[in-house]
DRENLUM-555156 format. One record per atom (N, C-alpha, C): x, y, z. Coordinates in steps of 0.2 Angstrom, whole numbers, plus 5000, padded with zeros to 4 digits. Atoms other than C-alpha are relative to their C-alpha. Example, Ala and Ser with C-alpha at 12.3 -4.5 7.8 and 13.67 -1.06 7.14 Angstrom:
2
500449945000506249785039500450065000499649944999506849955036499650055003
END
This chain:
407
499450035001505950565002500350014993499749985007507150584987499949944995500150065005506550474972500649994996499450025004508250484964500449955004499650064997508950374978499649945001500450054998507350264980500149944995500050065004507550144974499549965004500450034994496849194982499749934999499350025001495448984982499949944996500150065004495748824973499549965003500650044997494248714974500249935001499950074998494148534981500049964993500050035006494748434966500249925001499850074999495148264974499549975004500450044995493848134981500449945002499650054997494548014993499549945001500450065000493847834991500149975007499950034993493447745008500050055005500049964994493447805025500750005003499449994996494947875034499950025007500149994993495047865052500350075002499849944998495148035061500750015002499450004997496647985069500650004995499550005006497547975052500150074998499949935003497348155049500350055005499649954995498448285057500050074997500049935002498248475056500750024999499349975001499748555048499950085000500149934999499748735054500450044994499649965005500248865040500550045004499549964997501748965043499850055004500249954996500849105050499349995004500750014997499349025059500150015008500049994993498849065077499849945003500250064997498548935090499349995001500850014999496648965091499750004994500350015006495648905077499350045000500749965000494149015071499449955001500650045000492448945075499750004993500350015006491548875060499450034999500749965000490048965053499449955002500550044998488448905060499550004995500450015006487248825048499350035002500749984999485448895046499649955001500550054998484048805054499350014997500649985003482648895045500049984992500050025007482148865027500450064996499649955005483248945013499650014994500449995005482349025000500450004993499650005006482949004982500250074998499849935002483949154976500350045006499749964995484349204994500749995001499250024999486149225000500049945004499950064996486749055005499649944996500450055003485448964994500449964995499750035005486048834982500050034993500049975006486548914966500050085000500149924999486349094973500750035000499349975001487849204969500250035007499749984994488949244984500050085000499949925000488849434989500750024999499349985002490349524983500350035007499649974994491649554997500350074998499749945000492249725000500850004999499350005001494049754994500350035006499649974995495349775007500450064998499649945002496349935007500649974995499550025005497549924992500750025003499349984998499449914995500449984994499550025005500949904985500750035003499449974998502749974985500350044995499549975005503950094977500649964999499550045001505149984969500650034995499549965004506050094956499550044996500449955003505450244947499849984992500250015007505550174929499749934999500350075001505050014920500249945004499850064996506049904931499650005006500550004995504849954945499449964999500650045002503449884935500249925000499850075001504449724932500049975007499950034993504749704951499449995004500650014996502949704956499849935000500150075000502749524951500549965004499550034995504349474960499850015007500249984993503749564976499449965002500650044999502049474974500249935001499850074999502849304973500349995007499750004994503949344988499550005006500549994995502349384997499449944999500450065000501549214993499450014995500549985005500549284978499550065002500449944998499849434987499950054994500249965005498949554976500250075001499849934999499849714974499650044995500549965004498549834968500250074998499849935000499549994969500750004996499449995003500950044957500250085001499849934997501950204963500650024997499349985003503250304954500050085001499949935000503850484953500350034994499749965006504150604939500650035002499449964998505950674939499850075000500149934999505950854945500650044997499449965002507550904936499850064995500249955005506750994921499249994998500750005001504951034915499849954995500150055004505050914901499849935003500150074996505150764913499450015005500649994996503850844925499349994995500650015005502650844909499949924998500150075001502950654909500349984993499750015007504150644894499949934997500150065003503850514881500449945002499750064998504250334885500149995008499950014993504250364904499449975003500650034997502450324908499749944997500350055004502050194895499949935004500050064996502550044906499550005006500549994994501550104921499350004998500749995002500050144911499849934997500250075002500049964903499949965006500150044994500249884921499350025003500649984997498749994927499449974996500550025004497649944913499949925000500150075000497849754915499549985005500550024995496649744930499650075002500449944999495149864933500150035007500049974993495449884952500750025002499449984998497249934951500050085001499949935000497850104956500750024998499449985002499250204948500150075004499849944996500050334960500650034997499449975004501150464952500150075004499749944997502150594962500250054995499949955005502250754953500350065003499749944997503550894957499650064997500449945002502751064956500550054997499549955003504451154951500649964997499450035002505951104941500650025005499550004995507651094949499849985007500450014994506651014963500549975006499650034995508150934972500750045000499349975001509551064969500150065005499949964995509451164985499950074999500249935002508651324978499850045007500149964994508551464991499350015001500649984999507051515000499750064996500249945003507051684992499849984992500150035007507051594974499449965000500650044999505751474980499350045000500649955000504551614985499850034994500149975006504751694969499749964995500250055004504451534959499249985002500750014998502851504969499550054998500549945002502151674966499949994992500150015007502451644947499549944999500550055001501551474948499350025002500649984998500151554958499750054994500349955005499951684943499949964994500250035006499851544930500649984995499550005005501551544922500249934998499950075002501751354923499549954999500650045002500051294919500049954994500050045006500451234902500449935001499750064999501651104909499549945003500550044997500251024919499549984996500550025005499051024905500349954995499650055004500350924894500049945004500050064996500450804909499349965000500750025000498550784910499949974994500250035007498350754891500449944999499650065001499750634891499749945004500350064996498950524905499449984997500750025003497250534897500249964994499850035007498050484880500349935001499750074998498950334889499449955003500550044998497250274895500049995008500050004992497550314914499850065002500249944998496450454917499850015007500250014993496050394934500650005005499450004996497850414940499950045007500049964993498050474959500750044999499449955000499250624958500150035007499749984994500350674972500450064999499549945002500950854968500350035007499749974995502150934979500149975007500050044994502350794992500550035005499649984994503150835009500250074999499949935001502951015006500150045006499949974993503051055025500849995002499350014999504951005024500450054997499649965003506451085017500449974994499750045006507050955004499950034993500249995007506151004989499950084998500149935002506051164979499250025000500749984999504151144979499750005007500250004992504151164998499550065001500549954999502751275005500350065005499849954995503751365019500150074998499849935002504451515010499450054998500649965001502651575005499449954999500650055000501151465010499450024996500649985004499851575002500149994993499950015007500651574985500049924999500050075001500951384987499349974999500650025001499151354990499650024994500249975007498651464975500249964994499750045006499851374964499749935000500350065000499151204970499350004996500649995003497451264965500050014992499949995007498051314948500149944996499850075003498851144945499449964999500650045000497251054950499550024995500549975005496051174940500249984993499850015007497151154924500049934998500150075002497250964925499349985000500750025001495450944928499650034994500349975006495051054913500149954994499850045006495750914901499449954999500550055001494350814893500249935002499950074999494150634899500449995007499650024994495150654915499549985006500350024993494650574932500550005005499450004995496150614942499750015007500149994993496150614961500750035002499449964997497350734970500149995007499850024993498250684986500550055003499649954997498950814997500349965006499650054996500350725006500650045003499449984997501450805019500449955003499750054995502750715030499850015007500250004993502350665047500350055005499749954995502550795061500050074997500049935001502850985061500550014994499549995004504450985051500150084999499949925001504851165044499450045002500749965000503051225044499549955002500650054999501451145051499749994993500350025007500751055036499350034999500749985001498951115040500050074997500049935003499551295035500150004992499950015008499851225017499449974997500650035003498151145015499650044995500249955005497451214999499250004999500850005000495551175002499749944997500350065001494351035001499849994992500250015007493751074983500649984995499450025004495551044976500449945003499750064997495950894987499549945000500550065000495250714985500249955006499750044995496450624997500550045005499549974996497450675012500549955002499550054999499050575013500550025006499449994996500550565024500649964999499450035000502350515022500249995007499850014993502850425038500549955001499450054999504550345041500150005008499950014993505150275058500650055002499549954998506050435064499750055004499350004999506750525073500349945004499750054996507950415082499850005007500350004993507250355098499350015001500749984999505450405095499649934999500450065000504250265099499450014995500649995004502750225088499450045003500549974997501550285101500250085000499949935001502450455100499950024993500149985007502350455081499250014999500749995000500450435084499850075003500349944996500250575097500450064999499649945000501550705092499650054996500449955004500850865085500149994992500050015008500450845066500249934999499850065001500750665068499449954997500550055004499750505063499350015003500749994998498250535074499750074998500249935003498150725069499849994993500150015007498250665051499349974999500750035001496750545053499450055002500549954998495750675063499950054995500149945005496050815050499749974994500350025006495550705036499349985001500750024998493950645045499650075000500349945000493550825048499850034994500149985007493750865030499649954995500350065003492850705025500349984994499650025005494250645015500349935002499650074998495050465014500750025001499350004999496850445019500449964996499550045004498350375011500750005004499349994998500150335015500449984994499650015006501150354999500749985001499450024998502750335008500049985007499950024993503150245024500649945000499550054999504550125030500450025006499550004994506050105042500450064998499549955002507350235044500550015006499549994995508250305059500149955006500050054995507850165071500249934998499750065003508550035060499549944999500450065001507849855059499549995005500449994994506349895070499349964999500650055000505049745071499450035003500649974996503949845083499750054995500349955004503749985071499649974994500350035006503349875056499349975002500650034998502049775066499550055002500549954998501249935073499850044995500249965006501250025057499549964996500550045004500349885048499449995004500650004996499149865062499650065000500349935001498850055061499650004994500349995006498450045043499449954999500550055000497349885045499450045004500549964996496349995058499750064997500249945003496250155049499850004993500350015006495950085032500150064995499949955005496850205020499849984993500250015007496350215002500649954997499450045003498150144998500650015005499449994997499850125005500549974996499450035004501550094997500650015004499450004996503050055007500650024995499549985004504650135001500649945000499650064999505649974997500750014997499250005001507550024996500350025006499649994994508850045009500050075002500050044994508750095023499249995002500850014998506750095022499749944999500450055003506349935013500049935004500150074997505849755017500249954995499950065005506149655001500750024997499449985004507549744991500650025005499549984995508449795007500249945005499950054996509349655016500250025007499849974993509849765031499549995005500649994995508149745039499649935000500350065000507849555041499449995005500650014995506749565057499450034997500649975003505549695050499849974994500250035007505549615033499649935002500450064999504949445041499350025003500749984998503549545050499650024994500449985006503049625034499749944996500250065004503049465024499549965004500550054996502149365038499350035000500649974999500749495040499650014993500349995007500449525021500049944995500050065005500849355013499349984998500750035002499349295003499450054999500549955001498349455004499850004993500250005007497249454989499550064998500549945002496149614990499449995004500650014996494849535001500150015008499849994993494749575020500349945003499650054997495949475030499850005007500150004993495749415048500650035003499449974998496949535057500449955005499650044995498349435066500650045001499449974999499849505074500549955004499650054997500949355077500750035001499349985000502749365083500449974994499650025006503849365068500649965001499450035000505249245066500650044997499449965002507049305063500050004992500050015007506849235045499349974998500750035002505249185035500149925001500050074999504749015041499649964995500450045004504248865031499449975004500650034997502548775035500349945004499850064995502748645050499749944997500350065003502448475043500249945004499850064996502348315054500349954996499750055004503448175049499649964996500450055004502848065035499350024999500749985001501348165032499950034993500249985007500548195015499450055000500549955000499548365014499549994995500550005005497848365006499850074998500149945003497448504994499250015000500749995000495648555000499850074998500149935002495748734995500150045005499849954995496148895003499450015005500549994996494348915010499949955006500050054995494348745019500650015005499449994996496148775025499950055005500149954995495648935033499549985006500550024995494148865043500349945004499650054996495248715049500650035003499449974997496648835054500649974997499450025003497848745042499849944995500150065004498048595030499949945004500150064998497448425033500549954996499650045004498648285029499949935003500050074998498748095030500649975002499450034997500048015041500149944997499850065004500947885031500149945005499950064995501247775047499449995004500650004996499447785054499849935002500250074999499147595052500449965005499650044996500547545063499850005007500350004994499447585078500450035006499749964995500647695087500350064997499849935002501247875086500850005000499349995000503047905081500250065004499749944996504048025092500350054995
END
């Protein structure tokens, strides 16, 4: 997609004096709870050895992080600022991925011109488990409709090393900013026709050029870059497998996947040639993690089914990261044209904090719903862990002593 257009718990802190009848407590389901409560954990009946997991004072085993997610919100510093706003909209969900694009108009911008990357680098360094994902054009004039003949000529020049110094500058700049572990997505959607860095006019030169870019950037002292090979879903102008440059220069195999073309079901998006399943299978065969740097709504409008199925797909396939494209017509937060799909996205991701979530696929309301609270009920703050096992918050009904239930 065109970047020029793109736009967890609290502990129990209150002791209740006296005995409260069970009839005085009512479960308040959270906004996104299911009807069936999870079974509570079974207590051990054997001796617990000191220091063993579960023993008093023993440290809890660390939980594996859930796949990181985020959103593309804006290419510049405003995108960084919006991360906290989106997190708030998602009930404090932890957005671990920041994603932006280098402008492809001229080489000085592809080199990460001064003052462009600083805000992103600062955001990345605030927490150790964050990911900074940076799409990198492989050629200047990247969205100017350059002819196939000219693209082929430029790819041959790139394969011969003519543009190496631009990528060395970028690598040195990223290391100097303290983000040597940036995930780089060079030449994204190379199987299409939109960008000058497309593969179709000369796949062999494209692959050699990719190799030179990776080799050049890896040669910079201190770098820890990961390179993400990311076509668009489907065959497009050329099968993306023809552009794959080799396992030694690829760390992640991504896919940009929007809800298109018009009328195509999600099942078809999975099974089409070079579609979602082929992507997963190809990555597994090459022993690479997967990613979804770009995904979102498109030709089929406000499609709740797509949103639900795509989120479920990613929960199952566990990509290294995903970032939804959050501007119209693709988005869920900044785009008000997709209220149904937006509610699904918010419902399924609200409160995620980087630890594995119990997968649920509830039917989303037309608008985000507030928690349902019985009348005259005062909720008790028992902490998120207790709320989870109870299936919701407990509250004291203020009219329980009257001996009858109000309608």
